[in-house]
C-alpha positions in Angstrom: -75.8 91.7 -7.6 -73.7 94.8 -7.4 -75.5 97.9 -8.2 -74.3 100.3 -10.8 -72.2 103.0 -9.3 -71.3 101.1 -6.1 -67.7 100.8 -5.2 -66.0 97.4 -4.8 -63.8 98.7 -2.1 -65.0 97.9 1.4 -65.5 100.5 4.0 -63.2 101.0 6.9 -63.6 98.3 9.5 -65.8 96.2 7.2 -64.7 92.5 6.9 -64.3 91.1 3.4 -65.9 87.8 2.3 -65.2 85.3 -0.5 -62.1 83.6 -1.6 -59.7 86.5 -1.4 -60.9 87.3 2.1 -60.1 83.7 3.2 -56.6 83.4 1.6 -53.8 83.3 4.3 -50.6 85.1 3.8 -47.6 82.7 2.9 -43.9 83.0 4.1 -41.5 83.7 1.4 -38.8 80.8 1.0 -35.3 82.2 0.5 -32.8 81.0 -2.0 -30.4 80.2 0.8 -32.9 77.8 2.4 -33.4 76.0 -0.8 -29.7 75.7 -1.3 -29.3 74.3 2.1 -32.0 71.7 1.5 -30.4 70.8 -1.8 -27.0 70.5 -0.2 -28.4 68.2 2.6 -30.1 66.0 0.1 -27.0 65.9 -1.9 -24.9 64.9 1.1 -27.4 62.2 2.1 -27.3 60.9 -1.5 -23.5 61.0 -1.5 -23.3 59.3 1.9 -25.8 56.6 0.7 -23.8 56.1 -2.5 -20.6 55.9 -0.5 -22.0 53.4 1.9 -23.4 51.3 -1.0 -20.1 51.6 -2.8 -18.2 50.7 0.4 -20.5 47.7 1.0 -20.2 46.6 -2.6 -16.4 46.9 -2.4 -16.3 44.8 0.8 -18.5 42.2 -0.6 -16.4 42.1 -3.7 -13.2 41.6 -1.6 -15.0 38.9 0.4 -15.9 37.0 -2.8 -12.5 37.5 -4.4 -10.5 36.4 -1.3 -12.2 33.3 0.0 -10.5 32.1 3.1 -8.4 35.3 3.5 -9.6 37.7 6.1 -6.8 40.3 6.1 -7.8 42.0 2.8 -11.5 41.9 3.9 -10.7 43.6 7.2 -8.4 46.2 5.6 -11.0 47.1 3.0 -13.7 47.3 5.7 -11.8 49.5 8.1 -10.5 51.7 5.4 -14.0 52.5 4.1 -15.5 52.7 7.5 -12.8 55.1 8.7 -13.1 57.2 5.6 -16.8 57.4 5.3 -17.3 58.0 9.1 -14.7 60.7 9.0 -12.5 59.0 11.6 -8.8 59.0 12.0 -8.0 55.4 13.1 -9.9 52.2 12.7 -9.1 48.9 14.5 -10.7 45.5 14.3 -10.3 43.2 17.3 -11.1 39.5 17.4 -12.1 37.6 20.6 -9.2 35.6 22.0 -10.3 33.6 25.0 -11.3 36.1 27.7 -9.5 39.0 25.8 -9.3 40.5 22.4 -6.5 40.9 19.9 -6.1 43.6 17.2 -5.9 42.2 13.6 -6.0 45.2 11.4 -5.6 49.0 11.5 -5.8 51.8 8.9 -5.5 55.5 8.3 -2.0 56.3 9.4 -2.2 56.1 13.2 0.7 58.0 14.9 3.8 55.8 14.9 4.5 56.5 18.6 1.0 55.2 19.4 1.4 52.1 17.3 4.8 51.3 18.9 3.5 51.9 22.4 0.5 49.6 21.8 2.8 46.9 20.5 4.9 47.1 23.6 2.0 46.8 26.0 -0.1 44.4 23.9 -3.4 45.1 22.3 -5.5 42.8 24.4 -3.9 43.2 27.9 -5.4 45.3 30.7 -8.3 47.0 29.0 -9.6 49.9 31.1 -13.0 49.1 32.8 -14.7 52.2 31.4 -13.2 51.9 27.9 -15.4 51.4 24.8 -13.9 48.0 23.9 -14.7 46.5 27.3 -18.2 48.1 27.4 -19.0 46.8 23.9 -17.6 43.3 24.6 -19.5 43.1 27.9 -22.8 44.6 26.9 -22.7 43.3 23.3 -24.1 46.8 22.4 -22.7 49.8 20.5 -20.6 51.9 22.9 -19.5 55.6 22.2 -17.4 57.9 24.3 -17.7 61.6 23.2 -14.4 62.5 24.9 -12.1 59.9 26.4 -10.3 62.7 28.3 -13.3 62.8 30.6 -13.0 59.1 31.5 -12.1 58.0 35.0 -9.4 55.7 33.6 -7.7 58.8 32.1 -7.8 60.7 35.3 -6.4 57.7 37.1 -3.7 57.4 34.4 -4.6 54.0 33.1 -1.8 53.1 30.6 -4.0 52.2 27.7 -6.1 55.3 28.0 -3.1 57.5 28.5 -1.4 56.1 25.4 -4.7 56.6 23.4 -5.1 60.2 24.5 -1.5 61.4 24.5 0.1 59.4 21.7 -2.9 58.6 19.6 -4.6 62.0 20.2 -8.0 60.2 20.5 -11.1 62.2 21.6 -14.3 60.6 20.4 -14.3 56.8 20.2 -16.9 54.4 18.8 -17.0 50.6 19.4 -19.4 48.2 17.6 -19.5 44.5 18.6 -19.3 41.8 16.1 -21.9 39.1 17.0 -22.9 35.7 15.7 -25.9 34.1 17.4 -25.4 36.6 20.3 -21.9 35.3 20.8 -19.1 37.9 20.7 -16.8 37.4 17.8 -14.9 40.8 17.9 -15.2 44.6 18.1 -14.7 47.3 15.5 -13.5 50.7 16.9 -13.3 54.1 15.1 -11.4 57.0 16.7 -11.5 60.7 16.0 -8.9 63.2 17.1 -11.6 65.8 17.8 -14.7 65.8 20.0 -17.4 65.0 17.4 -19.9 62.1 18.1 -20.6 59.7 15.4 -24.1 59.9 13.8 -26.7 57.3 13.8 -26.2 56.7 10.1 -22.4 56.3 10.6 -23.1 53.9 13.5 -25.5 51.9 11.3 -22.8 51.8 8.6 -20.2 50.3 11.1 -22.8 47.8 12.3 -23.3 46.7 8.7 -19.6 46.3 8.3 -19.5 44.3 11.6 -22.2 42.0 10.3 -20.2 41.5 7.0 -17.1 40.8 9.0 -18.8 38.1 11.0 -20.1 36.6 7.7 -16.6 36.7 6.3 -15.1 35.1 9.4 -17.8 32.3 9.3 -17.3 31.7 5.6 -13.6 31.6 6.1 -14.0 29.1 9.0 -16.3 26.9 7.0 -14.0 27.1 3.9 -10.9 26.3 6.0 -12.7 23.4 7.6 -13.7 22.2 4.2 -10.1 22.6 3.0 -8.8 20.9 6.0 -11.2 18.0 5.6 -10.3 17.8 1.9 -6.6 17.9 2.8 -7.2 15.2 5.5 -9.1 13.1 3.0 -6.5 13.6 0.3 -3.7 12.7 2.8 -5.7 9.7 4.1 -6.2 8.6 0.5 -2.5 9.0 -0.3 -1.6 7.0 2.8 -4.2 4.3 2.0 -2.9 4.2 -1.6 0.7 3.9 -0.4 -0.2 1.2 2.1 -2.2 -0.7 -0.5 0.8 -0.5 -2.9 3.2 -1.7 -0.2 0.8 -4.6 0.7 0.5 -5.5 -3.0 4.3 -5.6 -3.3 4.5 -7.8 -0.1 2.0 -10.2 -1.6 3.7 -10.4 -5.0 7.2 -10.8 -3.4 6.6 -13.0 -0.4 10.2 -14.2 -0.2 12.1 -11.3 -1.8 12.3 -8.4 0.6 14.2 -5.9 -1.6 11.2 -4.6 -3.6 9.2 -4.5 -0.4 11.7 -2.3 1.4 12.1 -0.1 -1.7 8.4 0.5 -2.1 8.0 1.2 1.6 10.9 3.8 1.6 9.7 5.5 -1.6 6.2 5.9 -0.3 7.4 7.1 3.1 9.6 9.8 1.6 7.0 10.9 -0.9 4.0 11.2 1.4 6.1 12.8 4.2 7.4 15.4 1.7 10.9 14.5 2.6 14.0 14.6 0.4 15.5 11.1 0.8 15.4 8.0 3.0 17.3 5.0 4.2 16.3 1.6 5.7 18.7 -0.3 8.0 18.4 -3.9 9.4 20.1 -4.9 12.6 22.9 -7.5 12.5 24.0 -8.1 16.1 25.4 -4.8 17.4 25.7 -3.5 13.9 23.3 -2.2 11.2 23.3 -2.7 7.5 21.6 -0.4 4.9 19.2 -2.5 2.8 17.2 0.2 0.9 17.8 3.8 -0.4 15.5 6.3 -2.0 16.8 9.5 -3.6 19.9 9.4 -1.4 22.7 11.7 -2.6 25.4 9.7 -4.4 28.2 10.8 -2.1 26.2 9.4 0.9 25.5 6.1 -1.0 29.2 5.7 -1.7 30.0 6.3 2.0 27.5 3.6 3.1 28.8 1.1 0.5 32.4 1.6 1.6 31.7 1.1 5.3 29.1 -1.8 4.8 27.6 -3.0 8.1 28.6 -0.6 10.8 28.1 0.2 14.5 26.2 3.5 14.8 27.8 6.4 16.7 26.7 6.7 20.3 25.6 10.3 19.7 24.0 9.6 16.3 20.3 9.5 15.5 20.4 5.8 14.7 21.9 4.7 18.0 19.6 6.9 20.0 16.5 5.4 18.2 18.0 1.9 18.7 18.6 2.3 22.4 15.3 4.0 23.2 13.2 1.9 20.8 11.2 5.0 20.2 10.8 7.5 17.3 13.6 10.0 17.3 12.7 13.4 15.8 15.4 16.0 15.2 14.2 19.4 13.9 17.6 20.5 12.7 20.2 17.8 12.4 22.8 20.3 11.1 22.7 22.3 14.3 23.1 19.2 16.5 25.7 17.3 14.5 27.2 19.3 11.7 30.0 16.8 11.2 27.7 13.8 10.7 28.1 12.2 7.3 24.3 12.4 6.7 24.6 16.2 7.2 27.9 16.7 5.4 27.2 14.4 2.4 23.4 14.5 2.3 22.6 18.0 3.5 20.1 16.6 6.1 18.3 19.0 8.3 14.9 17.9 9.7 15.1 14.1 10.5 13.1 11.2 12.0 14.3 7.7 12.8 11.5 5.1 13.3 12.5 1.8 14.9 11.1 -1.5 13.5 10.1 -3.7 16.4 9.0 -7.3 16.7 7.7 -8.0 20.2 9.8 -5.2 21.5 12.9 -6.6 19.8 14.6 -4.3 17.4 14.7 -5.5 13.8 15.8 -2.3 12.0 15.3 1.5 11.5 13.6 3.6 8.9 15.3 7.1 8.5 13.6 10.0 6.6 15.4 13.3 5.9 14.5 16.8 4.7 17.1 19.2 3.4 15.3 22.2 5.1 14.3 22.8 8.6 10.7 21.7 8.6 9.7 19.3 11.4 7.7 16.2 10.5 4.1 16.1 11.7 2.6 13.5 14.0 0.5 12.1 11.1 3.6 11.7 9.0 5.4 9.9 11.8 2.4 7.7 12.3 2.6 6.8 8.6 6.2 5.8 8.8 5.5 3.8 12.0 2.8 1.9 10.0 5.3 1.2 7.3 7.8 0.0 9.9 5.2 -2.4 11.3 4.5 -3.7 7.7 8.2 -4.1 7.2 8.5 -6.3 10.3 5.5 -8.4 9.1 7.1 -8.8 5.7 10.4 -9.9 7.3 8.6 -12.4 9.5 6.5 -13.7 6.6 9.6 -14.1 4.5 11.3 -16.0 7.4 8.2 -18.2 7.9 8.1 -18.8 4.1 11.7 -19.8 4.0 11.2 -22.1 7.0 8.2 -23.6 5.3 10.2 -24.1 2.1 13.0 -25.8 4.1 10.4 -27.9 5.9 8.8 -28.8 2.6 12.2 -29.8 1.2 12.8 -32.0 4.3 9.3 -33.5 4.0 9.9 -34.2 0.3 13.2 -35.9 1.2 11.5 -37.8 3.9 8.7 -38.9 1.5 11.3 -39.9 -1.0 13.2 -41.9 1.6 10.0 -43.5 2.8 9.0 -44.3 -0.8 12.4 -45.9 -1.2 11.9 -47.8 2.0 8.5 -49.0 0.8 10.1 -50.1 -2.4 12.8 -51.9 -0.4 10.3 -53.4 1.9 8.3 -54.5 -1.1 11.3 -56.2 -2.6 12.3 -57.8 0.7 8.8 -59.0 1.5 8.7 -61.0 -1.7 11.1 -63.5 -0.3 11.6 -62.7 3.5 9.2 -63.0 6.4 7.9 -59.5 7.5 10.0 -59.4 10.7 13.2 -60.2 8.7 12.4 -57.6 6.0 11.7 -55.0 8.7 15.0 -55.8 10.4 17.0 -55.4 7.2 15.3 -52.1 6.3 15.8 -50.7 9.8 19.5 -51.6 9.8 20.0 -50.5 6.2 21.9 -53.7 5.6 20.7 -54.3 2.0 24.2 -55.3 1.2 23.3 -58.6 2.7 21.2 -59.2 -0.4 24.1 -58.8 -2.8 25.8 -61.9 -4.2 27.7 -64.0 -1.5 28.4 -67.6 -0.5 27.0 -69.1 2.7 26.2 -72.5 4.3 22.4 -72.9 4.3 19.6 -75.4 4.7 17.3 -75.6 1.7 13.7 -76.9 1.8 11.7 -77.8 -1.3 8.1 -78.9 -1.3 5.3 -79.5 -3.8 2.1 -81.4 -4.3 1.9 -84.9 -5.6 -0.6 -85.4 -8.5 -1.0 -81.7 -9.0 -0.2 -81.8 -12.7 -2.9 -84.4 -13.4 -5.4 -82.4 -11.2 -4.7 -79.1 -13.1 -5.1 -80.8 -16.5 -8.5 -82.3 -15.6 -10.0 -79.5 -13.5 -11.4 -76.1 -14.2 -9.0 -73.2 -13.9 -11.1 -71.7 -11.1 -10.8 -74.9 -9.0 -7.0 -75.0 -9.6 -6.6 -71.3 -8.5 -8.8 -71.9 -5.4 -6.7 -74.9 -4.4 -3.4 -73.1 -4.9 -4.7 -70.2 -2.8 -5.5 -72.5 0.1 -2.1 -74.3 -0.3 0.0 -71.1 -0.5 -1.9 -69.5 2.4 -1.3 -72.5 4.6 2.5 -72.9 3.9 3.0 -69.1 3.8 1.9 -68.6 7.4 4.2 -71.4 8.5 7.2 -70.0 6.6 6.7 -66.6 8.2 6.3 -68.2 11.7 9.7 -70.0 11.3 11.5 -67.0 9.8 12.3 -68.8 6.5 13.4 -67.0 3.4 11.1 -67.7 0.5 13.5 -68.3 -2.4 10.9 -69.0 -5.0 7.5 -70.5 -5.6 6.2 -71.6 -9.0 2.8 -73.2 -9.1 2.8 -75.9 -6.3 6.6 -75.9 -6.0 8.0 -73.8 -3.1 11.6 -73.4 -2.0 12.6 -72.0 1.4 16.2 -71.4 2.7 17.4 -70.8 6.3 20.6 -69.0 7.6 20.4 -66.3 4.9 20.2 -63.4 4.9 19.4 -63.6 8.6 21.7 -66.1 10.5 20.1 -69.0 12.3 21.7 -71.0 15.1 20.7 -74.4 13.7 19.1 -73.9 10.2 18.7 -77.6 9.5 16.7 -78.1 12.7 14.6 -75.0 11.9 13.9 -76.4 8.5 12.9 -79.8 9.8 10.6 -78.4 12.4 8.9 -76.2 9.8 8.5 -79.3 7.5 6.7 -81.2 10.3 4.2 -78.4 10.7 3.8 -78.1 7.0 3.0 -81.8 6.7 0.4 -81.5 9.4 -1.3 -78.4 7.9 -1.3 -79.7 4.4 -2.5 -83.1 5.6 -5.7 -81.5 6.7 -6.2 -79.8 3.4 -5.4 -83.1 1.6 -8.3 -84.8 3.5 -10.6 -81.9 2.4 -9.5 -82.2 -1.2 -10.0 -86.0 -1.3 -13.6 -85.5 -0.2 -13.9 -83.2 -3.2 -12.5 -86.0 -5.4 -9.0 -84.7 -5.8 -6.2 -87.3 -5.3 -3.4 -85.1 -4.2 -0.4 -85.7 -1.9 2.4 -83.6 -0.4 6.2 -84.2 -0.3 9.2 -82.3 1.1 12.9 -82.5 0.5 15.6 -80.9 2.8 19.4 -80.5 2.1 22.2 -78.7 3.8 25.3 -77.2 2.2 27.0 -74.2 0.7 25.3 -72.0 -2.0 25.8 -68.6 -3.6 22.9 -66.3 -2.8 21.8 -62.9 -3.9 19.2 -60.9 -5.9 18.5 -61.8 -9.5 16.2 -60.3 -12.1 15.7 -56.7 -13.5 14.6 -53.3 -12.3 11.0 -53.6 -11.0 11.2 -57.4 -10.7 13.9 -58.9 -8.5 14.0 -62.3 -6.7 16.3 -63.7 -4.1 18.0 -66.9 -5.3 20.2 -69.6 -3.9 22.4 -71.2 -6.5 24.3 -74.4 -5.8 24.2 -78.2 -5.3 22.3 -77.8 -2.1 19.3 -76.4 -3.9 19.4 -79.1 -6.5 19.6 -81.8 -3.8 16.6 -80.4 -1.9 14.6 -80.3 -5.2 15.6 -83.9 -6.1 14.8 -85.2 -2.7 11.3 -83.6 -2.9 10.8 -85.3 -6.3 11.6 -88.7 -4.6 9.4 -88.1 -1.6 6.2 -90.1 -1.4 3.0 -88.4 -0.2 3.5 -87.4 3.4 7.3 -88.0 3.4 10.0 -85.5 4.5 13.3 -86.7 3.0 16.5 -85.3 4.4 20.1 -85.6 3.4 22.9 -87.1 5.6 24.2 -83.7 6.6 20.7 -82.6 7.7 20.5 -85.8 9.8 23.8 -85.0 11.5 22.4 -81.6 12.6 19.0 -82.9 13.9 19.5 -86.6 14.9 19.2 -85.9 18.6 15.9 -84.1 18.2 14.2 -85.9 15.3 13.0 -89.5 14.9 13.8 -90.8 11.3 13.8 -93.9 9.3 16.3 -94.9 6.5 14.7 -94.8 3.0 17.8 -96.0 1.1 20.1 -94.5 -1.4 18.9 -92.5 -4.4 20.7 -91.8 -7.6 19.8 -88.2 -8.0 20.1 -86.3 -11.2 23.2 -84.1 -11.3 24.7 -86.0 -8.3 27.6 -88.3 -9.2 27.3 -90.7 -6.2 24.1 -92.2 -4.7 22.8 -90.3 -1.7 21.6 -92.0 1.5 18.2 -90.5 2.4 16.1 -90.5 5.6 12.4 -89.9 6.2 11.4 -87.7 9.2 8.9 -89.4 11.3 8.4 -87.0 14.2 10.1 -84.9 16.7 11.7 -86.6 19.7 10.6 -83.8 22.1 7.6 -81.4 21.9 10.0 -78.6 23.0 11.5 -78.5 19.6 
């Protein structure tokens, strides 16, 4: 406690204690210092805002210009150069082992720009320059004053141009990297010696990263667009091919719609103006299809018709080489060619149509501007050319098939006619005789005519009584055996079956096929018939049937030919000789073969006979001497 009257002031040399004694003196802050601090913070804030604005601007340009790098690079360099207080900014992209400049900003001196164009941006980089250092080390490179470089002292052209024409002093190079792979380099140049700050370098590094992202996005977008274009192009080609194949299948024999569809699709997909298709005809060609061809050129083609191409023309060159001919500018090569004069053709391709290396025709596609056709477009037209050849071959084969079918139809019709003829002939001729007539086509022999013949008539004795007293089945069975036996013999002797009705059968010789001795042939057949039917008669008698067999043979003239109606014709012999043979058969006793005197005259040296007497035959005015054949004189007959 302070005593009353004591002073609070310390004595000289005495140390004070308490709070005030411990308080240290403070330095006074001047207004100027505060203003400097505020200005520095303001600058930093301004720089940060500028950098953020520049970054936002670049990102906005990237998003608004997908696939376009030039506006991105320009915006990037402009902001980087301005914010970093540089004079010139250049962005280089890697190009093989070198680099190439793709953008520059901030009014570089014209003399410098022109000199760099003359020497090339990427050629002969100085070894100590920032671009080479940044590209080699993949690190930021900065040169405070390029006047101090060895390359400047040694007068390296690029360094000299940069210093003396571009007035460069401080230079900064920032590499653009993707997965540690060099993509390019951004350079900033000042025309005074003033190194770039770390913040400025960071800004440029940020721009470099954005540039790499923009480049990669553009690459991916371009790849996507290319794939989309390729897929669209492939789809168009497939659609066109499908359409052409559909036309081919719907018009197998008519080639005009096929050629037209092919040409239209070729011109459309190849982005051409018009097209023509030609087919070869010997040493000439003939236009067979047009699409969008100018009217004047069409009239020219129609007037000349099939023509021999000019030796210097595109068609002939494609024909001779059998390879695709591509002319980038037809007008410059052949300005007087009608396709150029009348059609305005410029870029042109001629695609040959080949079948086993033989030329079939040519497809020609034209553009009216100089724009060469791509390999894909040429491949498409070659594909259509192949399809055209296939369509032509299919049409040819189809026409050949149609002709063959017509020939086969005619042959079938002819064979059916022959079968019908054979059927008619086999009704009354032995098979070999019928075949001979059909083969010779001598059916006129069956038309009505008069000829000397031998007629043989035979039937069964007692058959009427047997058929009246027997079951129909028994009658049919007997007739089958009877007809089968005499039918074989008739065929063996080449007789012509004139008719058969029930048990009565008439056979003639010497018509329609001539016979040397028809009477002898008839008698020999009768002897064999008697023997064969005799065996059957013995069988029938055992079954209780009393049946005999008689034959009558006559020789003379008769009129012969087919009688009847469509679908049912017979071969008939009309005349006395037929009646005489029938009457002699009626008079014959079982086992007898009665012959007329004229028959006897033809066979008397070969046949043993016995006289039977004279018969008064119905329809014959005078009695007729009749002879019964006993046997043959010689077995050789």
